[in-house]
N, C-alpha and C positions, 0 to 999 in steps of 0.2 A: 222405478225398477228398470224400465225400458232403456233409459239413458245409461245406467250403469252397465247393462248387458251389452249395449252397443260399444261403450268405451272399452270393455274388456275383450271385445271380439278381435281375433287376430293376434299375432305376436306383438310384443312391445316395440315401440318405435319412437325415436326422438328427432325432431326437425327444428332447424332455425329458419324462421320466416321473416324476410325483410320486406317491408312495405314502403314504397316511395310515392311521393306526391304531396298533396295537402293533407297531412296526417298528424300534424301537431297543432294543438289549440282548438281541436274540433271534437274532443271527446273520444279519440280513437283508442287510447289505452283502456278506459273503462269498458268500451265495446269489446275489445279483445279479451279482457278479464271475464266478462259475462259469457262470451262465446266459448272460451276454454273451459270454464267451470261447468257450463251447461253440458259439455261433452265429456265431463269427467276427466279432464286432462290436467296434468301437473306442469309446472314450469314458471316462467316469468315473462314480463314484457317491459320494455324501456324505450324512452326517446334517445336517439343518437343523432349526430350531425347528418347521418345518411338516411334517416327516416325513423320508422318505428320497427324495432326488432323484437320478435317474440321467439322463445324456445318452448316447445310443447312436447310432452311425453305421455304416452298411453298406448292403447290399442291401435293397431295400424289403421283400422277403418275410421276410428275417431280422429286420428291425426290427419288422415286424408280428407275427412269432412271439414276439419278446421281449415286446412289449406284451400279447399274449394270455396268456402263461404266467406273468408276474411275480406276479400275484395268486393264481391257483389252486395254484401250486407252492411257496408260501411255507413257510418253516421251521415246525416243529411248534408253537413257542410264539408265533408271530406271529399277529396278527389284522388282516386287511386290511379297512379300512373303505371306502377309495376308491382308485381309480387314475385319474389324469388324464394325458392326453397333449397335448403341444404340439409342432407341427412347427417346426423351426429350419432356418436356412441351413446347408448342408453346409460343413464346414471342412477336411476331410481329416484326415490323421493316422492313427496305428496304435496298437494296444495298448489295454488297458483298465486303469484305475487306480482304486484306492480313495483318495480324497483327504481331507484334514483336514476336520473338521466345521465348518460355518458356524454362527456364533452370532448373527448379526444377524437381525432380524425378530421378529414376534410368535410366541410358542410355540403350536403347534397339534398337536404330536404327543402320543402317549399313553405313559405310563410303564407298563412291564410289571409284573405282580405277582411276588412271590416264588414260586419253584417248587421242587419236590422234586428231590433229586439224581437225575440220569439214570442209565440202565443202563450207559452207557460209563464214567462216572465211578465208579460202584460197582464195576465190574470192575477198574479201576485201583486203587481203594482197597484191594481185597482181594489184589492181585497183589504178592508180595514183590519181584518184579523191576522194578516200576514205581517211578519216582522219587517218585511221590505216594502210595506205599503207606502206608496209615493216616494220611494227611494230613487233619486234622479240617475243613479248609475247601476241599476239592477241589470244583471247579465248572468249567463251560464255558459256551459260548454257549447251550446247551440247558437249563441249570439253574442254581439258586443264588439268592442274594439279589438283589433289584432295588429294589422300592419302599422297603424299609427302609434302604437305603444311599444313595438318591438325594438330592442336595442342590441340583440344578439341571439344566437342559437346555441343549444337547443331552446325551444320555446318554453321556458319556465318563468315563473314570476320574477326571479332575480334578473332576468334578461328583458324586463319590460319597465315602463315608467310607473308601474304599480309597485315597484320594489320599495318605494318610500312610504307605503301604507301598510303597516303591520296588521295582520288579520286579528280580529277579536276571536275569543274562544269559540263562539258559535260558527263563524265563518271557517275557522281552522278545522273544526270538526267536519263540516260539509266538504271542505277541500280534501280531507284525508279519507273520506268514506267512498269506496268504489261503487256503492249502490246509490250514491247521491248524484243528482243532475249537475251539481257543481264540483264534482270530483276533478281536481286539477284544472279548474277553470281559472286561468291566470288573472283575469280582471275581477275576480270575486270581491265583493264589498258589501257593506250595509251601512245603515245610519250610524252605527257605532264606530266603524273603522275608516270611513271616508271612501272616496274623495267628498268634498263639500262644495256646495254652491254659495255664491255671494252675489248680491246686486250692488254694483258700484254706480253711484249717482253723484252729481255735483252737490256740494253742501247747499242746503236750503232749497233743493229742487226735487223733493220727493213727489211721487205721483199723488200721495194723499195730502200734500201740503205741509207735512211735518218737516222740521229743520233738523239736520244732522249736527250733533255736537259731540264733544268728547274726543277720545283718542283717534288718531289717524295713523296707525303704525304702517299702513300700506298705502298712504296717500301719494298722489303724484299731481303736480301742478300742470294744468292744461291751459296754455295761454293763447294758442293760435286761434284765429277767427275762423268760424265756419264758412264754407263756401256760400251759404245763403245770407251771410252778413251777421248772423247771431253769434254771440260768444258762448262757449260751453260752460262758462261760469265756475270758477273755483276749484277746490281740491276734491279729488275723488276718494271716498271713504268706503271701507268694506262693510259697514253696517247696513242693515236692511230695514225695510218698513216695519212698523209695529207688528208683533207676533212672530218675527223672525222668519217670514216666508218669502224668500226671494222670488220664487215662481209666481206666487200670488201678486206680488208687487209688480213684476214684469208684465203679467197679464193685464193688470189695471192700467199700466202705462201704455201698452199696445191698444187697449180699448179706448183710451183717451186720445189716440192719434199720434202717439209718440213712436220713436224709432229706438230699437234695442239691439245692441250687438250681442250675439249669443255664441258662446264658445261651444263647439260641437266635437265630433270625432277627429276630424282632420283639419280643423281651423274654425275661424269665426264666420258666422252669417250676420248680415244686417237684416232685421225683421221689422215689418210694420203690418198694419191691418190692410189687406189687399182690397177689401170692400170700401175702404175710406179713400176716396180720390184725393183728398187734401193730404193725407198721410203719404200716399204713393208719390204725389208731386213733391212733397217735402224731401223725401228720400232721394228723388231724382236730382233735385237742386243741390242737396248736400254732397252727393256723390259725383256731381257733374256728369251724369249718365246720359243726358239727352233723351232720345226716345228708344234706347236699346231695351228689348223686352226683359222683364223680370221673370224668374221662376217663382212658383207659388207652392205652398204646402197646405194640404187639406186633410181633414181628419180621417175620411174613409171614402170608399168607392161611391156611395150615393152623393157625396159632396163633389166628387170628380165629375159625375154625370151632369151636374148643374153647369159645369164649365165647358164640357166637351163630350162628344160621342166617343165611345171606346169600343174596340174589338176585343175578343177573348185574349189575344196575345198581349195587348196593351194592359189589360186588367191583370194578367199574370205578372207582367213586369212591375206594375205599380204595387202589387201586394207580396211579391217574392222577397227573398232574403237580401237582395242587393238594394232595392228601393232607389233606382236612379231617377233623375228627372226624365220624364217621358214627354216628348213633343207630340201634342195632340192637336187635331184640327178643332179650334175653339168655336164655340157657339157664338153667334152674333150677339153683341151687346153684353157678353159675359164680362163681369167686373167693370162694366162701363167703358171698356177699351183703354183704361189707364195703365194696365199692367203690361200689355204687349201691343202698343199702338202701331198699326200698319203692318203687323206681322201675320202670316197665315196660320201660325201655330202658337199654342201656349204651352210652356213647360210646366208640368205638374208632377209633384211627388207626394207620397204619403210619409208620415212621420217614421223615422228610423232609429231614433234614440228615445230613452225614457224622458229626457228633458223636452223633446218635441211633443210627446204625448201629453205631458203635464201642461205645456204652454197652450195647447189646443183645448185642454180641459178634459177631466175624467167625469164619468157620470156623477151628477150631484154638485158639480162645481158651479160657481156663479157664471152667468153668461159672459162670453168673451168673444174675440174674433174667431170666426170659423175658417177663414182663409188667410194665410199669412204670406206676404212676400218673404222669400228666403233667398237672398242674393249673397254672393260671395262677399265676405268681410274683407275688403281691401280698398285701398286708394286706386282709382281708375288706372289701369295699365300695370298694376303691381300684382305679385302673387298673393294668395289668400294669407291672411295674418294668422299665425299660430301662437305666438309668444304674448304673454299677458302684458309685459312692459311695452311691447310694440303696439298692442291694442290700445293701451292708454294714450300712446303718442299719436297713433294714426286714426283710430276709430272713434275715440272720444269726441273729436270735433264733428263727427258725422252722426253720432247717436245721443240720445237723451239718457241712456243708462247702458251699463255693460253687465250682462249676466255671465259670470265667470266661474270657473272651478279650478281646483289646484292639482288636477292630474295633467302632467306635461304631455304635449303632443310631440312625438319624436320627429315626424316628417309631415309636410303639408299633404293633404289629400282632398281635393275639391270634389264636388258632386259629379258623378258621371251623368252624361246626357245621351239619350238614345231615342230612336224612333223606329216604328215598324214600317218597313218599306217592302212592297211586293211579298208580304207574308213572312218576312224574316226581320230579325233585329238588326238594325244598322247603327253603328257607333257614330256619335257626333263628338263626344269627349269621353275618353276611356280613363277612368280614375277610380274613385271610391267604389268598392265592391268587386271590381275587376282586377285592379292592380294589387299585388304584383304577380298574379297568375301568369305563367309563361304562355307564349304562343308557340305551338309546335312548328318546328322548322322542317322544310322538305328535304334539306340536305344538311350534312354535318358542317359546322362552321368552327373555326379556331376561336379561342377566347378573344372577344372584341368588345369595344365600347363605341356605340354610335351616338353622337351628341344631339342629333335632331336639327331643327331649324330655330329661327329666332321668334316666330309667332307660334302660339299654342305649343310651346316646347314640351316635349317628352324626350327622354333618352332611352337607349336600349342596350342592355348587356346580353351578350350571347355566347354560348359555348355548346358544342355538340349539336343536339337537336332541339335546343331550347333558346328562346329569345325572351328576356324579361324586360318588358316595357315599364318605365316608371309611371307613377301617377302624374297627372297634369301639373306642370310647373307654371306655365303662363308665358308672357311675352318677355323676352330677354333684354329688352330696352331698359327695364327698371333695374337699378342697382340691387334691390332686394331679391330679384330673381336669381342673380348669381349665387347669393348665399343659400337660397332655397334649393337650387340645382346641386350645390356642393353637398348639402346635408343629405339630400335624397340619394345622391350618388354614393356617398359613404355608407349609408344604411343598406342600400341594395347590394353593394359590393360585399358588405359583411355577411348578409344573409344568403347570398348566392355563391360566395367564394370564387367568383369569376375574377381572374387576374388577367386583364387584357394584354394581348400581344400585338394588337393593332387598334388604331383609332380611326373613326370615320366621321366626316363632317361635310357640310354643304360647300359648294365651290364659290359662294358669294364672298367677295373679298372683304366685306365689312360686317359679316355676321358675327355677333358676339359669341355665339356658341362655337363657331369655328376658331375664333381667336383664343377661346379658352383651351380648345384641344391643341392648338399650335403651341400655346404657352406652357401647358402642363404635360406635354407628351413625353418629355425626357428623351429617351432613346427609342421610343416606340415609333414605328412608321405611321404616317397619317395619310389616309386615302381620302381624296376629295371626290365627292359624288355629285354629279349634276342633279339639280333639284327635281326635275320631272322624271328623270331616270329612277330616282329613289321612290317617287310616287308609284311608278309602274312596278318596281321590284317589290314594294310592300304589298300591292294587290296580288302579285304572283305568289308571294310567300304565304300569305294567309289562306290562299286557295290550294296550297300544297303542290305547286308546280316546281319541278326540279331544275328548270332552266335549260333543258335539252332541246327545246323548240321555242322559237321566238313567238311573241304575241304582238298584237296591235294594242298600243297603249294610247288611249285618248286622255290626255292630261290637260285639263282645263282648270285654271286657278287665277288668282289676282296678280301674282308676281313670282318670278323665279329667275335666277341668274342664268342666262343662256350661254352656250359655248361661243357665240359670236359677240358677247358683251351686251346684247340686247336684253330687254326684259321680256322673257318668254311667259306663256300662259295659255296659249291656244294651240297646243301641239298634238300631232299624231305621230307617235314613235313606233318603230319596229324594233323590239328589243328583247333581251333576256338579262340575266344577272351580269354577264360578262361585258355587255355594251349595248349600244343602240344607234340607230340612224333616224334622222327626222324625215318622215315621209311627206307630211303635209303640215301646214301651219296657217294661222290667221294672218292676213296681210299686216305688215308693220304700219303703225301710225305713231305720230309723236306723242310722248308723255310729258306734257308741258308742266314743268315745276315739280316733277316727282310726286312726293306725298301730297302736295297741294292739289294735284289733279284727283287724287284718291278721295280727299275730303270734300272736293267740289265736283260732283259728277257733271255739272254743266261744262266744265273744262274738257272733260273727255268727250262729251258730245260735240263740242266745237272742234276738237282735234280730229275726230272721226269725220265730221262734215268736210273739214279742210282737205283731209287726205282723199276723200271721195270726190272732191271737186264740186261740192254742193255749197252754194252761196249761203252766207250767214244772214239769212232774211230776218229782219227785225221781228217778224211775226212768229218765229220759232221760239219754243220755250227756253232752250238754253241761252239763246241770244238775249232774250228779255231778262233772264235771271242773272246774267253777268253784268256787273257794274260797268258803265261806259268807259271809265279810265282803264279798268282791267281788260276790257275787250280790245281796246287799241293796243295795249302792251302785248296781249296774247296774240294778236294778229301778226305783229312783228316777230314775236318769239317763234311761232310755228313756221313762218316763212324763212327765217334765218337759221332755224335749228338751234336756237340758244336754250341751253338747259332743257333739252328735249330728247331724252333717250328714246330710241325706237322700241315699241312694244307690240307683241302679238297677243296680249292678254285677253282671254275671253271674259274674265271678270270685269275688266275695264270696258269691254263692249256692252256688257249688261248695264254698267253704270251709265254709259252714253245713251242707250235706248231708254233707260228709266228717266233720264233728264229730258230727252227728246219728246217722250210721251207725257211729260208734265207730272210724273209720279214723284220723283225725288231729285232736287237740284243740289242740296247740301246734305252730306252724310255725317251724322253725329256719332256713328259707330261703324265698325267694320262690316262691309257688305250690306249696309242699310238700303242702298238704292236697289240692289238685286233682290233682297228679301221682299221689299215692297212691290217690286215688279212681279215677282212670283205670286204674291197675294192678289194682285190685280188680275193676273192670268187665271188663277183658280176661281175667281169670282165670275169669270166670263162664262163658265159652264161649257156645254157642247155647242156644235153648230156654228163655229166661228168663220166658216167660209174658207176661201183659198188662202194658203199661207204665203210666206215670203221665201225667197231663194237667194242664197249666196252665189256669187260667181266662183267658179272653181276651175283653175287652169294651171299649167306649168308656170314656174317663175320665169322672170326675165333672164336673158343671157344664157339660155340653155340649162337653167337650174333644174336639177332632178326633182326638187321638191314641188309638190302641188301647193298652190297658194289660194286660200279662200278669201275672196274680196267681200267685205260687208257693205260696200257702196250700194248695190241693188236693194239690199234689205232696208238700209236707211232711207233710200228714195221711196220705197213702198210704204214705210212707216209715215213719212211726211205726206204722201199722197192720201193715205187713209185718214190721217188727222185733218187734213184740209177738206176732205169729203164728209167730215162729220162722224167718222167711225169712232165708236167708243174706245176709251183708253183700255178697258179690260180686254176688248177684242184685239186691239193692237198688241197688248202684252202676250195674249195667248198665241197669236200668230207668230210673234217673235220666238217664243219657246219652241213652237213647231218647226220654225226655220232652222234653229240650232240643231234640233234632233234630226232633221233631214240632212243637214251638213254632216253630222256624225255618220249617218248611214251611208252617204255618198263617199265620204273619205274612206271608211272601212271597206266598202265594196271595191273601191279602186285598189286598196292594199291586197284584198283577196285575189282580185283578178291578176295583179302583177306579181304577187309573191306567194300566193297559195295559203295565206294565213286565215284561220277560221275562228280564232279566239281573240276576244276584245276585252280589255280591262278599262273600265270607266273610273278615273281617279282624279284627284285634285279637288280643291275646296269648292269649285263651282258645282260639283256633284253632291254637295250638301243640299242643293235645291231638289227637293223631293219630286216636284213635277217634272223637271228636266230629266232627272235620273230615270224615272218611270217611262217617259216618252222614248228616251234613247234605248233603254233595255228592251222595251216592247218591240220597237222597230227592228232592232238588230236580231232579236230572237225570231221574229217573223221571217227574216231573211236568211235564217239558217245558221247564224253565228252562235257560238258559245260565249256567254257574257259573264264577266267577272265584275261584281260590284262589292264594295267593302262591307264586311260584316264584323270582323274581329277588331279592326283598328279603323279610325276615322279616315275618310277620303282626304281630309284637309291635312295641314302640317303636323297634326297630332300623331299621324301614322308614319311620318317621314323617316324616323330613326330606324324602324324595322327594315325599310328598303335600303337605307344606308348600310346597315349591318350586312345584308345579303350581298350587296355589290362589293363591299370592302373585303368580305370573306372570300369571295370568288377571285378577286384581283390579287389578294395577298397569297392565296393558295397557288395561283398560277405563276407566281414569281413577280 
């Protein structure tokens, strides 16, 4: 009676309410239906390209209450960006309805990201009395795939890759019932209507020893040899082990030490038992991964605690709806060191799909692996595989079986990787669970597409006050990356309706991303943005700076094309969106052989020693590590400048010191030498004594730039090593020296130019120890410090900065 009285209070009123943001595919219309009927209001609600639109009619107080509550009380996966009200003429009528989606008009709504299976669905998954017991694709309006299945907007089943799975009668009833948790849940499915799992194994190679016979309607011959020398043997069949249980057969294979390719939300994983050192080694050999750390998936938080200590924020990330890979400080001897050898952190995630929960086992299941390696399913250097035919071609040689399903993946979406740094979440890779949520921009930008870089590629579409970053694409060197880039661009363009008026790309003359922009731009202007300027602009944008005042950008990374043609990477910039000047840099040294020096840190150590005038003493680690013939050639190469681009890269200096200290002479993956040097420094603990110091002085010939000379640091490292100082202490003192250089360079910029804000950006600041040391020292000296939170400091955030610079330049003519 109270509700009816409130609804009748005041004169009748009708309002149209438009809600924008992430409001489709998250149970928003059922929520609106419940809110309106609870207030005794008549009207309707629908999805439109602009968002969710509701018309409500009733007493003025009830309508006002509806308008006040619709945003704050939104469903858990919704993100309300704006709520607009418009008064309409009263029409009369009764009842409240959910009406069919409208498709006319320009798309302005936001596609929700993929989210982890919710608690309600997990309870049903484990309930033998529920009709979805053990259903590998259980989901509802509060969880499941979103971005990776969307083909268009409005977000209805017809515009997803679920369109090919007709709903059974029971699912259709739930889908149409406003009171049901699955009302208009587009991925709704059950055992009767699909999708379905299959385990594909080579004939005669079943985990239980049975041989596969009979029809092979979906067979594919796999003839290529495995990297470990084994042949994957025969034709792949869609039949499963006795009993028709692909999950059970896959668990048995994993328990026996096998490798299984598992199709997930946004692509395939390669999985094995992380507690089985032989299985981990087998996967490393097959994938030619070297010592690069693997991510692992564990059942629950108690299992996480066996591997690493966690703080409340880390536990919230692990158990939340995104379920990213969280970098945690691993416990010594966890997993025997096979999963992340030499690395200070271990990447851990909890299961986020029903298939993951089933693979790790439900209560009462036979024992199986409790910790699984879950690494991206791809050939090294290529994007994650999403297509089943491609999986048979590329992953079958790496795996003993493929656990596949027949729901197509619209776009690749790899796992996101995050860490907690200084009490806040810091992105390492922004992808599943975060993409395609937009980053709020501090200024209006014209419609634009920024294509990012060639490593860790993401692109960014922007218009107005929104910048939509794609999910992680990968390295653009691989031909498959271009196809993945194009598919993702087409989808994001379709769901954002951004029609670029300008393109932005890196200045590197050989970047494939820039070549794509140049080739496909048509009549659109192309703005080339210097690499480290883009890093700086990305940090400014995510922190809401409008660019009216310059900041100091400390841009440290491995490589970036400099304005003078050198390889930059140790830069102090003074800049805004409109431009920059370089205030300070690391001294140039030769980069002998380009990529060869990156793969062989001992080369960078020798180049740095030569540049500093330090003799190549045979007792030094990098001299001993370099083969004699190569050493002789290298000496002539650096002396004559043959194939030796000058570089100011801080990343390459980390490589050099890592080799000089004997930590890493050969790098099997990107930044391995720096990662292992950080691990050594962390093991040093406190009380490492006096640090090292860079030389810092104006450049030659009256150059206005300050130049930081690493020679004194290298000499101190050598002196310490010869005096018997431990490698861990040397590593810690080097990190302290870099932090001291950052403070000295920024202090000089403040004294000369009055700038108080510093952005720490570039891939080197993925080093958590260095980032913390620099931020602490700068804040103690009174600086405002910007560190990346919303986008990665590495090239995964580059496109956001390119967008801001290009928008400013094109707007100014």
